[in-house]
Gaussian input, Z-matrix of N, CA and C with variables (Angstrom, degrees):
# hf/3-21g

backbone

0 1
 N
 C     1     B1
 C     2     B2     1     A1
 N     3     B3     2     A2     1     D1
 C     4     B4     3     A3     2     D2
 C     5     B5     4     A4     3     D3
 N     6     B6     5     A5     4     D4
 C     7     B7     6     A6     5     D5
 C     8     B8     7     A7     6     D6
 N     9     B9     8     A8     7     D7
 C    10    B10     9     A9     8     D8
 C    11    B11    10    A10     9     D9
 N    12    B12    11    A11    10    D10
 C    13    B13    12    A12    11    D11
 C    14    B14    13    A13    12    D12
 N    15    B15    14    A14    13    D13
 C    16    B16    15    A15    14    D14
 C    17    B17    16    A16    15    D15
 N    18    B18    17    A17    16    D16
 C    19    B19    18    A18    17    D17
 C    20    B20    19    A19    18    D18
 N    21    B21    20    A20    19    D19
 C    22    B22    21    A21    20    D20
 C    23    B23    22    A22    21    D21
 N    24    B24    23    A23    22    D22
 C    25    B25    24    A24    23    D23
 C    26    B26    25    A25    24    D24
 N    27    B27    26    A26    25    D25
 C    28    B28    27    A27    26    D26
 C    29    B29    28    A28    27    D27
 N    30    B30    29    A29    28    D28
 C    31    B31    30    A30    29    D29
 C    32    B32    31    A31    30    D30
 N    33    B33    32    A32    31    D31
 C    34    B34    33    A33    32    D32
 C    35    B35    34    A34    33    D33
 N    36    B36    35    A35    34    D34
 C    37    B37    36    A36    35    D35
 C    38    B38    37    A37    36    D36
 N    39    B39    38    A38    37    D37
 C    40    B40    39    A39    38    D38
 C    41    B41    40    A40    39    D39
 N    42    B42    41    A41    40    D40
 C    43    B43    42    A42    41    D41
 C    44    B44    43    A43    42    D42
 N    45    B45    44    A44    43    D43
 C    46    B46    45    A45    44    D44
 C    47    B47    46    A46    45    D45
 N    48    B48    47    A47    46    D46
 C    49    B49    48    A48    47    D47
 C    50    B50    49    A49    48    D48
 N    51    B51    50    A50    49    D49
 C    52    B52    51    A51    50    D50
 C    53    B53    52    A52    51    D51
 N    54    B54    53    A53    52    D52
 C    55    B55    54    A54    53    D53
 C    56    B56    55    A55    54    D54
 N    57    B57    56    A56    55    D55
 C    58    B58    57    A57    56    D56
 C    59    B59    58    A58    57    D57
 N    60    B60    59    A59    58    D58
 C    61    B61    60    A60    59    D59
 C    62    B62    61    A61    60    D60
 N    63    B63    62    A62    61    D61
 C    64    B64    63    A63    62    D62
 C    65    B65    64    A64    63    D63
 N    66    B66    65    A65    64    D64
 C    67    B67    66    A66    65    D65
 C    68    B68    67    A67    66    D66
 N    69    B69    68    A68    67    D67
 C    70    B70    69    A69    68    D68
 C    71    B71    70    A70    69    D69
 N    72    B72    71    A71    70    D70
 C    73    B73    72    A72    71    D71
 C    74    B74    73    A73    72    D72
 N    75    B75    74    A74    73    D73
 C    76    B76    75    A75    74    D74
 C    77    B77    76    A76    75    D75
 N    78    B78    77    A77    76    D76
 C    79    B79    78    A78    77    D77
 C    80    B80    79    A79    78    D78
 N    81    B81    80    A80    79    D79
 C    82    B82    81    A81    80    D80
 C    83    B83    82    A82    81    D81
 N    84    B84    83    A83    82    D82
 C    85    B85    84    A84    83    D83
 C    86    B86    85    A85    84    D84
 N    87    B87    86    A86    85    D85
 C    88    B88    87    A87    86    D86
 C    89    B89    88    A88    87    D87
 N    90    B90    89    A89    88    D88
 C    91    B91    90    A90    89    D89
 C    92    B92    91    A91    90    D90
 N    93    B93    92    A92    91    D91
 C    94    B94    93    A93    92    D92
 C    95    B95    94    A94    93    D93
 N    96    B96    95    A95    94    D94
 C    97    B97    96    A96    95    D95
 C    98    B98    97    A97    96    D96
 N    99    B99    98    A98    97    D97
 C   100   B100    99    A99    98    D98
 C   101   B101   100   A100    99    D99
 N   102   B102   101   A101   100   D100
 C   103   B103   102   A102   101   D101
 C   104   B104   103   A103   102   D102
 N   105   B105   104   A104   103   D103
 C   106   B106   105   A105   104   D104
 C   107   B107   106   A106   105   D105
 N   108   B108   107   A107   106   D106
 C   109   B109   108   A108   107   D107
 C   110   B110   109   A109   108   D108
 N   111   B111   110   A110   109   D109
 C   112   B112   111   A111   110   D110
 C   113   B113   112   A112   111   D111
 N   114   B114   113   A113   112   D112
 C   115   B115   114   A114   113   D113
 C   116   B116   115   A115   114   D114
 N   117   B117   116   A116   115   D115
 C   118   B118   117   A117   116   D116
 C   119   B119   118   A118   117   D117
 N   120   B120   119   A119   118   D118
 C   121   B121   120   A120   119   D119
 C   122   B122   121   A121   120   D120
 N   123   B123   122   A122   121   D121
 C   124   B124   123   A123   122   D122
 C   125   B125   124   A124   123   D123
 N   126   B126   125   A125   124   D124
 C   127   B127   126   A126   125   D125
 C   128   B128   127   A127   126   D126
 N   129   B129   128   A128   127   D127
 C   130   B130   129   A129   128   D128
 C   131   B131   130   A130   129   D129
 N   132   B132   131   A131   130   D130
 C   133   B133   132   A132   131   D131
 C   134   B134   133   A133   132   D132
 N   135   B135   134   A134   133   D133
 C   136   B136   135   A135   134   D134
 C   137   B137   136   A136   135   D135
 N   138   B138   137   A137   136   D136
 C   139   B139   138   A138   137   D137
 C   140   B140   139   A139   138   D138
 N   141   B141   140   A140   139   D139
 C   142   B142   141   A141   140   D140
 C   143   B143   142   A142   141   D141
 N   144   B144   143   A143   142   D142
 C   145   B145   144   A144   143   D143
 C   146   B146   145   A145   144   D144
 N   147   B147   146   A146   145   D145
 C   148   B148   147   A147   146   D146
 C   149   B149   148   A148   147   D147
 N   150   B150   149   A149   148   D148
 C   151   B151   150   A150   149   D149
 C   152   B152   151   A151   150   D150
 N   153   B153   152   A152   151   D151
 C   154   B154   153   A153   152   D152
 C   155   B155   154   A154   153   D153
 N   156   B156   155   A155   154   D154
 C   157   B157   156   A156   155   D155
 C   158   B158   157   A157   156   D156
 N   159   B159   158   A158   157   D157
 C   160   B160   159   A159   158   D158
 C   161   B161   160   A160   159   D159
 N   162   B162   161   A161   160   D160
 C   163   B163   162   A162   161   D161
 C   164   B164   163   A163   162   D162
 N   165   B165   164   A164   163   D163
 C   166   B166   165   A165   164   D164
 C   167   B167   166   A166   165   D165
 N   168   B168   167   A167   166   D166
 C   169   B169   168   A168   167   D167
 C   170   B170   169   A169   168   D168
 N   171   B171   170   A170   169   D169
 C   172   B172   171   A171   170   D170
 C   173   B173   172   A172   171   D171
 N   174   B174   173   A173   172   D172
 C   175   B175   174   A174   173   D173
 C   176   B176   175   A175   174   D174
 N   177   B177   176   A176   175   D175
 C   178   B178   177   A177   176   D176
 C   179   B179   178   A178   177   D177
 N   180   B180   179   A179   178   D178
 C   181   B181   180   A180   179   D179
 C   182   B182   181   A181   180   D180
 N   183   B183   182   A182   181   D181
 C   184   B184   183   A183   182   D182
 C   185   B185   184   A184   183   D183
 N   186   B186   185   A185   184   D184
 C   187   B187   186   A186   185   D185
 C   188   B188   187   A187   186   D186
 N   189   B189   188   A188   187   D187
 C   190   B190   189   A189   188   D188
 C   191   B191   190   A190   189   D189
 N   192   B192   191   A191   190   D190
 C   193   B193   192   A192   191   D191
 C   194   B194   193   A193   192   D192
 N   195   B195   194   A194   193   D193
 C   196   B196   195   A195   194   D194
 C   197   B197   196   A196   195   D195
 N   198   B198   197   A197   196   D196
 C   199   B199   198   A198   197   D197
 C   200   B200   199   A199   198   D198
 N   201   B201   200   A200   199   D199
 C   202   B202   201   A201   200   D200
 C   203   B203   202   A202   201   D201
 N   204   B204   203   A203   202   D202
 C   205   B205   204   A204   203   D203
 C   206   B206   205   A205   204   D204
 N   207   B207   206   A206   205   D205
 C   208   B208   207   A207   206   D206
 C   209   B209   208   A208   207   D207
 N   210   B210   209   A209   208   D208
 C   211   B211   210   A210   209   D209
 C   212   B212   211   A211   210   D210
 N   213   B213   212   A212   211   D211
 C   214   B214   213   A213   212   D212
 C   215   B215   214   A214   213   D213
 N   216   B216   215   A215   214   D214
 C   217   B217   216   A216   215   D215
 C   218   B218   217   A217   216   D216
 N   219   B219   218   A218   217   D217
 C   220   B220   219   A219   218   D218
 C   221   B221   220   A220   219   D219
 N   222   B222   221   A221   220   D220
 C   223   B223   222   A222   221   D221
 C   224   B224   223   A223   222   D222
 N   225   B225   224   A224   223   D223
 C   226   B226   225   A225   224   D224
 C   227   B227   226   A226   225   D225
 N   228   B228   227   A227   226   D226
 C   229   B229   228   A228   227   D227
 C   230   B230   229   A229   228   D228
 N   231   B231   230   A230   229   D229
 C   232   B232   231   A231   230   D230
 C   233   B233   232   A232   231   D231
 N   234   B234   233   A233   232   D232
 C   235   B235   234   A234   233   D233
 C   236   B236   235   A235   234   D234
 N   237   B237   236   A236   235   D235
 C   238   B238   237   A237   236   D236
 C   239   B239   238   A238   237   D237
 N   240   B240   239   A239   238   D238
 C   241   B241   240   A240   239   D239
 C   242   B242   241   A241   240   D240
 N   243   B243   242   A242   241   D241
 C   244   B244   243   A243   242   D242
 C   245   B245   244   A244   243   D243
 N   246   B246   245   A245   244   D244
 C   247   B247   246   A246   245   D245
 C   248   B248   247   A247   246   D246
 N   249   B249   248   A248   247   D247
 C   250   B250   249   A249   248   D248
 C   251   B251   250   A250   249   D249
 N   252   B252   251   A251   250   D250
 C   253   B253   252   A252   251   D251
 C   254   B254   253   A253   252   D252
 N   255   B255   254   A254   253   D253
 C   256   B256   255   A255   254   D254
 C   257   B257   256   A256   255   D255
 N   258   B258   257   A257   256   D256
 C   259   B259   258   A258   257   D257
 C   260   B260   259   A259   258   D258
 N   261   B261   260   A260   259   D259
 C   262   B262   261   A261   260   D260
 C   263   B263   262   A262   261   D261
 N   264   B264   263   A263   262   D262
 C   265   B265   264   A264   263   D263
 C   266   B266   265   A265   264   D264
 N   267   B267   266   A266   265   D265
 C   268   B268   267   A267   266   D266
 C   269   B269   268   A268   267   D267
 N   270   B270   269   A269   268   D268
 C   271   B271   270   A270   269   D269
 C   272   B272   271   A271   270   D270
 N   273   B273   272   A272   271   D271
 C   274   B274   273   A273   272   D272
 C   275   B275   274   A274   273   D273
 N   276   B276   275   A275   274   D274
 C   277   B277   276   A276   275   D275
 C   278   B278   277   A277   276   D276
 N   279   B279   278   A278   277   D277
 C   280   B280   279   A279   278   D278
 C   281   B281   280   A280   279   D279
 N   282   B282   281   A281   280   D280
 C   283   B283   282   A282   281   D281
 C   284   B284   283   A283   282   D282
 N   285   B285   284   A284   283   D283
 C   286   B286   285   A285   284   D284
 C   287   B287   286   A286   285   D285
 N   288   B288   287   A287   286   D286
 C   289   B289   288   A288   287   D287
 C   290   B290   289   A289   288   D288
 N   291   B291   290   A290   289   D289
 C   292   B292   291   A291   290   D290
 C   293   B293   292   A292   291   D291
 N   294   B294   293   A293   292   D292
 C   295   B295   294   A294   293   D293
 C   296   B296   295   A295   294   D294
 N   297   B297   296   A296   295   D295
 C   298   B298   297   A297   296   D296
 C   299   B299   298   A298   297   D297
 N   300   B300   299   A299   298   D298
 C   301   B301   300   A300   299   D299
 C   302   B302   301   A301   300   D300
 N   303   B303   302   A302   301   D301
 C   304   B304   303   A303   302   D302
 C   305   B305   304   A304   303   D303
 N   306   B306   305   A305   304   D304
 C   307   B307   306   A306   305   D305
 C   308   B308   307   A307   306   D306
 N   309   B309   308   A308   307   D307
 C   310   B310   309   A309   308   D308
 C   311   B311   310   A310   309   D309
 N   312   B312   311   A311   310   D310
 C   313   B313   312   A312   311   D311
 C   314   B314   313   A313   312   D312
 N   315   B315   314   A314   313   D313
 C   316   B316   315   A315   314   D314
 C   317   B317   316   A316   315   D315
 N   318   B318   317   A317   316   D316
 C   319   B319   318   A318   317   D317
 C   320   B320   319   A319   318   D318
 N   321   B321   320   A320   319   D319
 C   322   B322   321   A321   320   D320
 C   323   B323   322   A322   321   D321
 N   324   B324   323   A323   322   D322
 C   325   B325   324   A324   323   D323
 C   326   B326   325   A325   324   D324

   B1=1.4532
   B2=1.5180
   B3=1.3072
   B4=1.4489
   B5=1.5200
   B6=1.3276
   B7=1.4588
   B8=1.5169
   B9=1.3303
   B10=1.4602
   B11=1.5165
   B12=1.3233
   B13=1.4568
   B14=1.5227
   B15=1.3201
   B16=1.4621
   B17=1.5236
   B18=1.3137
   B19=1.4591
   B20=1.5254
   B21=1.3209
   B22=1.4622
   B23=1.5206
   B24=1.3191
   B25=1.4664
   B26=1.5156
   B27=1.3300
   B28=1.4581
   B29=1.5240
   B30=1.3339
   B31=1.4623
   B32=1.5255
   B33=1.3459
   B34=1.4691
   B35=1.5218
   B36=1.3122
   B37=1.4712
   B38=1.5326
   B39=1.3186
   B40=1.4656
   B41=1.5277
   B42=1.3216
   B43=1.4581
   B44=1.5227
   B45=1.3279
   B46=1.4646
   B47=1.5232
   B48=1.3313
   B49=1.4670
   B50=1.5322
   B51=1.3221
   B52=1.4660
   B53=1.5249
   B54=1.3294
   B55=1.4523
   B56=1.5260
   B57=1.3156
   B58=1.4733
   B59=1.5250
   B60=1.3168
   B61=1.4573
   B62=1.5284
   B63=1.3105
   B64=1.4583
   B65=1.5271
   B66=1.3299
   B67=1.4620
   B68=1.5205
   B69=1.3283
   B70=1.4635
   B71=1.5318
   B72=1.3246
   B73=1.4686
   B74=1.5260
   B75=1.3176
   B76=1.4727
   B77=1.5364
   B78=1.3206
   B79=1.4714
   B80=1.5304
   B81=1.3273
   B82=1.4596
   B83=1.5143
   B84=1.3186
   B85=1.4685
   B86=1.5180
   B87=1.3231
   B88=1.4613
   B89=1.5196
   B90=1.3185
   B91=1.4621
   B92=1.5199
   B93=1.3194
   B94=1.4611
   B95=1.5199
   B96=1.3078
   B97=1.4607
   B98=1.5197
   B99=1.3179
   B100=1.4650
   B101=1.5223
   B102=1.3107
   B103=1.4570
   B104=1.5278
   B105=1.3102
   B106=1.4657
   B107=1.5244
   B108=1.3125
   B109=1.4572
   B110=1.5256
   B111=1.3229
   B112=1.4592
   B113=1.5239
   B114=1.2986
   B115=1.4574
   B116=1.5253
   B117=1.3224
   B118=1.4635
   B119=1.5188
   B120=1.3126
   B121=1.4636
   B122=1.5249
   B123=1.3282
   B124=1.4623
   B125=1.5241
   B126=1.2981
   B127=1.4622
   B128=1.5196
   B129=1.3327
   B130=1.4609
   B131=1.5112
   B132=1.3191
   B133=1.4569
   B134=1.5232
   B135=1.3335
   B136=1.4522
   B137=1.5133
   B138=1.3082
   B139=1.4645
   B140=1.5313
   B141=1.3174
   B142=1.4596
   B143=1.5243
   B144=1.3253
   B145=1.4577
   B146=1.5256
   B147=1.3079
   B148=1.4744
   B149=1.5252
   B150=1.3214
   B151=1.4604
   B152=1.5210
   B153=1.3334
   B154=1.4551
   B155=1.5250
   B156=1.3347
   B157=1.4530
   B158=1.5229
   B159=1.3326
   B160=1.4650
   B161=1.5293
   B162=1.3254
   B163=1.4659
   B164=1.5216
   B165=1.3308
   B166=1.4519
   B167=1.5213
   B168=1.3350
   B169=1.4633
   B170=1.5177
   B171=1.3062
   B172=1.4639
   B173=1.5251
   B174=1.3461
   B175=1.4519
   B176=1.5176
   B177=1.3515
   B178=1.4518
   B179=1.5230
   B180=1.3359
   B181=1.4645
   B182=1.5262
   B183=1.3118
   B184=1.4601
   B185=1.5302
   B186=1.3260
   B187=1.4669
   B188=1.5277
   B189=1.3105
   B190=1.4678
   B191=1.5359
   B192=1.3424
   B193=1.4690
   B194=1.5353
   B195=1.3093
   B196=1.4761
   B197=1.5290
   B198=1.3333
   B199=1.4677
   B200=1.5280
   B201=1.3236
   B202=1.4641
   B203=1.5258
   B204=1.3262
   B205=1.4656
   B206=1.5260
   B207=1.3219
   B208=1.4706
   B209=1.5279
   B210=1.3323
   B211=1.4697
   B212=1.5203
   B213=1.3313
   B214=1.4697
   B215=1.5280
   B216=1.3238
   B217=1.4652
   B218=1.5222
   B219=1.3293
   B220=1.4691
   B221=1.5298
   B222=1.3255
   B223=1.4689
   B224=1.5228
   B225=1.3074
   B226=1.4668
   B227=1.5247
   B228=1.3201
   B229=1.4662
   B230=1.5329
   B231=1.3373
   B232=1.4656
   B233=1.5234
   B234=1.3175
   B235=1.4601
   B236=1.5225
   B237=1.3232
   B238=1.4639
   B239=1.5270
   B240=1.3355
   B241=1.4668
   B242=1.5208
   B243=1.3104
   B244=1.4619
   B245=1.5238
   B246=1.3303
   B247=1.4606
   B248=1.5153
   B249=1.3278
   B250=1.4606
   B251=1.5215
   B252=1.3304
   B253=1.4625
   B254=1.5235
   B255=1.3230
   B256=1.4582
   B257=1.5291
   B258=1.3326
   B259=1.4628
   B260=1.5272
   B261=1.3200
   B262=1.4655
   B263=1.5267
   B264=1.3125
   B265=1.4666
   B266=1.5208
   B267=1.3052
   B268=1.4508
   B269=1.5094
   B270=1.3388
   B271=1.4610
   B272=1.5201
   B273=1.2969
   B274=1.4514
   B275=1.5354
   B276=1.3196
   B277=1.4681
   B278=1.5283
   B279=1.3129
   B280=1.4658
   B281=1.5340
   B282=1.3395
   B283=1.4643
   B284=1.5294
   B285=1.3349
   B286=1.4655
   B287=1.5286
   B288=1.3181
   B289=1.4660
   B290=1.5326
   B291=1.3245
   B292=1.4557
   B293=1.5292
   B294=1.3304
   B295=1.4722
   B296=1.5226
   B297=1.3112
   B298=1.4638
   B299=1.5228
   B300=1.3202
   B301=1.4672
   B302=1.5280
   B303=1.3275
   B304=1.4732
   B305=1.5222
   B306=1.3109
   B307=1.4704
   B308=1.5215
   B309=1.3075
   B310=1.4614
   B311=1.5217
   B312=1.3132
   B313=1.4690
   B314=1.5226
   B315=1.3119
   B316=1.4529
   B317=1.5078
   B318=1.3464
   B319=1.4498
   B320=1.5273
   B321=1.3392
   B322=1.4655
   B323=1.5226
   B324=1.3113
   B325=1.4636
   B326=1.4881
   A1=109.17
   A2=116.11
   A3=121.90
   A4=108.75
   A5=115.94
   A6=120.92
   A7=110.65
   A8=114.90
   A9=122.74
   A10=109.43
   A11=115.37
   A12=122.05
   A13=105.42
   A14=115.43
   A15=121.17
   A16=107.60
   A17=115.84
   A18=122.74
   A19=109.65
   A20=115.52
   A21=121.73
   A22=106.92
   A23=116.83
   A24=122.84
   A25=109.34
   A26=115.79
   A27=122.23
   A28=109.01
   A29=117.14
   A30=120.13
   A31=115.15
   A32=117.66
   A33=119.57
   A34=109.59
   A35=115.47
   A36=121.44
   A37=112.01
   A38=117.31
   A39=120.76
   A40=111.27
   A41=117.28
   A42=121.58
   A43=110.81
   A44=116.90
   A45=121.14
   A46=111.04
   A47=116.86
   A48=121.21
   A49=110.90
   A50=117.49
   A51=121.31
   A52=111.03
   A53=116.53
   A54=120.16
   A55=110.41
   A56=117.22
   A57=120.92
   A58=110.19
   A59=117.54
   A60=121.57
   A61=111.30
   A62=117.23
   A63=121.85
   A64=110.85
   A65=117.31
   A66=121.37
   A67=111.48
   A68=117.05
   A69=120.95
   A70=110.13
   A71=117.34
   A72=120.55
   A73=112.15
   A74=116.68
   A75=121.31
   A76=112.32
   A77=117.16
   A78=123.82
   A79=111.99
   A80=115.86
   A81=120.69
   A82=110.91
   A83=116.64
   A84=123.05
   A85=108.44
   A86=115.38
   A87=120.72
   A88=110.12
   A89=116.08
   A90=122.32
   A91=108.07
   A92=115.64
   A93=121.07
   A94=107.02
   A95=116.36
   A96=121.58
   A97=108.57
   A98=115.91
   A99=121.87
   A100=105.76
   A101=116.23
   A102=121.34
   A103=111.85
   A104=114.46
   A105=121.29
   A106=109.41
   A107=116.77
   A108=118.70
   A109=111.84
   A110=113.51
   A111=120.14
   A112=108.25
   A113=115.53
   A114=121.61
   A115=108.12
   A116=116.64
   A117=121.85
   A118=109.37
   A119=115.16
   A120=122.07
   A121=106.59
   A122=116.79
   A123=120.78
   A124=109.62
   A125=115.50
   A126=120.91
   A127=107.95
   A128=117.40
   A129=122.17
   A130=108.82
   A131=115.91
   A132=123.67
   A133=111.70
   A134=115.35
   A135=122.18
   A136=116.01
   A137=118.17
   A138=122.23
   A139=109.95
   A140=116.84
   A141=121.00
   A142=108.17
   A143=115.17
   A144=122.81
   A145=110.38
   A146=116.82
   A147=124.87
   A148=105.66
   A149=116.55
   A150=119.44
   A151=111.40
   A152=115.16
   A153=120.69
   A154=106.77
   A155=116.02
   A156=120.95
   A157=109.56
   A158=114.83
   A159=122.25
   A160=108.14
   A161=117.06
   A162=120.25
   A163=112.39
   A164=115.15
   A165=122.31
   A166=108.58
   A167=116.28
   A168=123.10
   A169=105.84
   A170=116.13
   A171=122.00
   A172=108.44
   A173=115.84
   A174=120.35
   A175=108.72
   A176=116.25
   A177=122.16
   A178=110.10
   A179=115.80
   A180=121.57
   A181=109.75
   A182=114.98
   A183=120.63
   A184=110.73
   A185=117.21
   A186=120.88
   A187=112.44
   A188=117.97
   A189=121.83
   A190=112.22
   A191=116.87
   A192=119.36
   A193=113.15
   A194=118.82
   A195=119.93
   A196=111.15
   A197=116.37
   A198=119.31
   A199=111.14
   A200=117.07
   A201=121.17
   A202=110.24
   A203=116.71
   A204=120.65
   A205=111.07
   A206=116.69
   A207=120.19
   A208=110.93
   A209=117.59
   A210=121.04
   A211=111.76
   A212=116.69
   A213=119.12
   A214=109.13
   A215=116.69
   A216=119.84
   A217=112.36
   A218=117.10
   A219=121.17
   A220=112.64
   A221=117.29
   A222=120.70
   A223=113.68
   A224=117.15
   A225=121.99
   A226=109.56
   A227=118.26
   A228=119.63
   A229=114.57
   A230=118.28
   A231=119.48
   A232=110.81
   A233=115.74
   A234=121.89
   A235=110.74
   A236=116.89
   A237=122.74
   A238=108.44
   A239=117.52
   A240=119.37
   A241=112.00
   A242=114.58
   A243=120.62
   A244=107.26
   A245=116.54
   A246=121.97
   A247=105.97
   A248=115.76
   A249=121.33
   A250=108.21
   A251=116.43
   A252=121.72
   A253=109.03
   A254=115.18
   A255=121.88
   A256=108.19
   A257=117.81
   A258=118.95
   A259=111.44
   A260=115.07
   A261=120.82
   A262=106.43
   A263=116.48
   A264=120.53
   A265=112.79
   A266=117.14
   A267=120.94
   A268=109.22
   A269=116.06
   A270=120.29
   A271=108.34
   A272=115.40
   A273=121.80
   A274=108.36
   A275=118.72
   A276=120.81
   A277=113.52
   A278=118.58
   A279=120.89
   A280=110.78
   A281=117.38
   A282=120.51
   A283=109.96
   A284=117.05
   A285=120.47
   A286=110.84
   A287=116.60
   A288=120.57
   A289=109.62
   A290=117.18
   A291=121.33
   A292=110.93
   A293=117.77
   A294=121.25
   A295=109.66
   A296=116.38
   A297=120.76
   A298=111.03
   A299=117.67
   A300=120.34
   A301=111.97
   A302=118.22
   A303=121.56
   A304=112.88
   A305=117.68
   A306=120.81
   A307=112.13
   A308=117.14
   A309=120.45
   A310=109.91
   A311=116.05
   A312=121.10
   A313=109.18
   A314=115.84
   A315=120.35
   A316=114.69
   A317=117.84
   A318=120.74
   A319=108.51
   A320=118.67
   A321=119.34
   A322=111.71
   A323=115.18
   A324=120.99
   A325=110.89
   D1=123.71
   D2=178.64
   D3=-106.08
   D4=88.66
   D5=-179.05
   D6=-84.93
   D7=151.22
   D8=178.92
   D9=-132.06
   D10=152.62
   D11=163.63
   D12=-113.51
   D13=124.40
   D14=-178.01
   D15=-111.01
   D16=133.51
   D17=179.61
   D18=-108.02
   D19=139.41
   D20=168.18
   D21=-151.89
   D22=161.68
   D23=178.49
   D24=-124.72
   D25=142.41
   D26=178.70
   D27=-121.32
   D28=155.64
   D29=-174.34
   D30=-75.32
   D31=-19.01
   D32=-179.11
   D33=-153.86
   D34=164.45
   D35=-175.79
   D36=-64.37
   D37=-41.84
   D38=-178.52
   D39=-59.56
   D40=-46.58
   D41=178.93
   D42=-64.72
   D43=-39.23
   D44=178.43
   D45=-63.20
   D46=-44.88
   D47=-179.99
   D48=-64.70
   D49=-40.35
   D50=179.32
   D51=-62.40
   D52=-45.77
   D53=179.82
   D54=-65.36
   D55=-41.95
   D56=178.72
   D57=-57.92
   D58=-47.39
   D59=-178.88
   D60=-63.63
   D61=-42.67
   D62=178.80
   D63=-58.56
   D64=-45.27
   D65=-178.42
   D66=-65.30
   D67=-37.51
   D68=177.62
   D69=-69.92
   D70=-45.42
   D71=-179.80
   D72=-59.14
   D73=-36.18
   D74=-179.12
   D75=-86.00
   D76=2.34
   D77=-178.12
   D78=58.00
   D79=31.79
   D80=175.19
   D81=-86.73
   D82=-14.12
   D83=178.07
   D84=-143.23
   D85=146.26
   D86=174.40
   D87=-82.97
   D88=-32.97
   D89=-177.49
   D90=-154.42
   D91=140.15
   D92=173.09
   D93=-127.40
   D94=119.76
   D95=176.87
   D96=-95.40
   D97=119.97
   D98=175.89
   D99=-93.58
   D100=112.29
   D101=-174.87
   D102=-87.83
   D103=168.62
   D104=176.53
   D105=-63.16
   D106=152.59
   D107=-179.84
   D108=-61.09
   D109=150.39
   D110=177.56
   D111=-132.79
   D112=166.05
   D113=177.42
   D114=-99.56
   D115=124.32
   D116=178.82
   D117=-111.88
   D118=133.70
   D119=176.75
   D120=-121.54
   D121=125.80
   D122=-175.88
   D123=-158.30
   D124=165.12
   D125=176.16
   D126=-101.51
   D127=127.79
   D128=178.38
   D129=-136.35
   D130=122.54
   D131=-179.63
   D132=51.44
   D133=44.94
   D134=175.15
   D135=82.17
   D136=-2.27
   D137=-177.99
   D138=-116.67
   D139=141.50
   D140=174.58
   D141=-81.20
   D142=127.62
   D143=-177.60
   D144=-110.14
   D145=146.53
   D146=173.56
   D147=-128.74
   D148=109.73
   D149=-176.63
   D150=-134.44
   D151=151.06
   D152=169.74
   D153=-88.76
   D154=133.75
   D155=179.77
   D156=-135.82
   D157=159.93
   D158=178.42
   D159=-114.09
   D160=107.10
   D161=-179.74
   D162=-72.30
   D163=145.74
   D164=171.33
   D165=-116.26
   D166=137.27
   D167=169.89
   D168=-110.41
   D169=113.40
   D170=-173.31
   D171=-109.22
   D172=122.31
   D173=179.18
   D174=-99.79
   D175=121.43
   D176=-174.72
   D177=-150.04
   D178=-168.90
   D179=177.65
   D180=-122.64
   D181=160.89
   D182=177.78
   D183=-58.92
   D184=-37.76
   D185=-179.90
   D186=-59.96
   D187=-30.53
   D188=-176.17
   D189=-97.69
   D190=-3.53
   D191=-171.51
   D192=-60.69
   D193=-47.08
   D194=-175.62
   D195=-58.65
   D196=-44.26
   D197=179.36
   D198=-70.23
   D199=-36.28
   D200=176.24
   D201=-60.96
   D202=-48.44
   D203=179.35
   D204=-59.77
   D205=-44.32
   D206=179.28
   D207=-61.78
   D208=-40.16
   D209=179.18
   D210=-67.53
   D211=-39.29
   D212=176.73
   D213=-62.73
   D214=-48.81
   D215=-178.46
   D216=-60.50
   D217=-39.58
   D218=-178.11
   D219=-72.16
   D220=-23.15
   D221=-174.30
   D222=-117.55
   D223=9.99
   D224=-177.48
   D225=-98.32
   D226=135.58
   D227=-177.59
   D228=-75.82
   D229=-15.51
   D230=-177.55
   D231=-81.28
   D232=146.05
   D233=174.56
   D234=-61.09
   D235=-40.34
   D236=179.46
   D237=-131.37
   D238=87.50
   D239=-178.18
   D240=-73.34
   D241=145.95
   D242=171.12
   D243=-73.11
   D244=120.90
   D245=174.16
   D246=-136.06
   D247=106.51
   D248=-176.98
   D249=-124.06
   D250=123.69
   D251=178.95
   D252=-107.21
   D253=129.79
   D254=-179.83
   D255=-120.05
   D256=125.78
   D257=179.10
   D258=-68.78
   D259=142.98
   D260=175.76
   D261=-87.37
   D262=117.32
   D263=-177.39
   D264=-98.93
   D265=-10.31
   D266=177.11
   D267=-161.25
   D268=136.51
   D269=179.55
   D270=-170.69
   D271=166.57
   D272=175.94
   D273=-61.19
   D274=120.74
   D275=-176.83
   D276=-54.46
   D277=-40.38
   D278=179.83
   D279=-62.77
   D280=-36.71
   D281=178.05
   D282=-66.27
   D283=-45.24
   D284=179.19
   D285=-61.06
   D286=-38.17
   D287=177.47
   D288=-63.13
   D289=-42.00
   D290=177.90
   D291=-61.93
   D292=-44.97
   D293=178.16
   D294=-57.76
   D295=-45.87
   D296=-179.17
   D297=-63.32
   D298=-44.81
   D299=-178.04
   D300=-68.02
   D301=-34.73
   D302=-178.94
   D303=-76.40
   D304=-17.52
   D305=-178.39
   D306=-108.44
   D307=5.55
   D308=-179.48
   D309=-64.77
   D310=123.13
   D311=179.10
   D312=-62.79
   D313=140.38
   D314=177.89
   D315=86.64
   D316=-3.76
   D317=177.63
   D318=-73.72
   D319=134.69
   D320=179.16
   D321=-57.99
   D322=143.91
   D323=-178.31
   D324=-78.58

């Protein structure tokens, strides 16, 4: 099982919750944690930006990553969304099995 944690940030809680639900409904993620807002400072198109964002921690598998990324891009309000996938190198085996079973394509909803 090749599990991943995928990070992305959304501009508000409502948008974050909508994306989280969409990913779960499509079985692209086993769990999406919508975190408390944070302050992001970054340079965009030559200007320094200061924005409040709502991070998502998305638990998924490598097999589902391409479709997950496409769904984030299609439903994300940013022109260039942050989408970072980090491989899980250690975890409770039963949890990893659950992630895999919840993201299996073709599993009834």
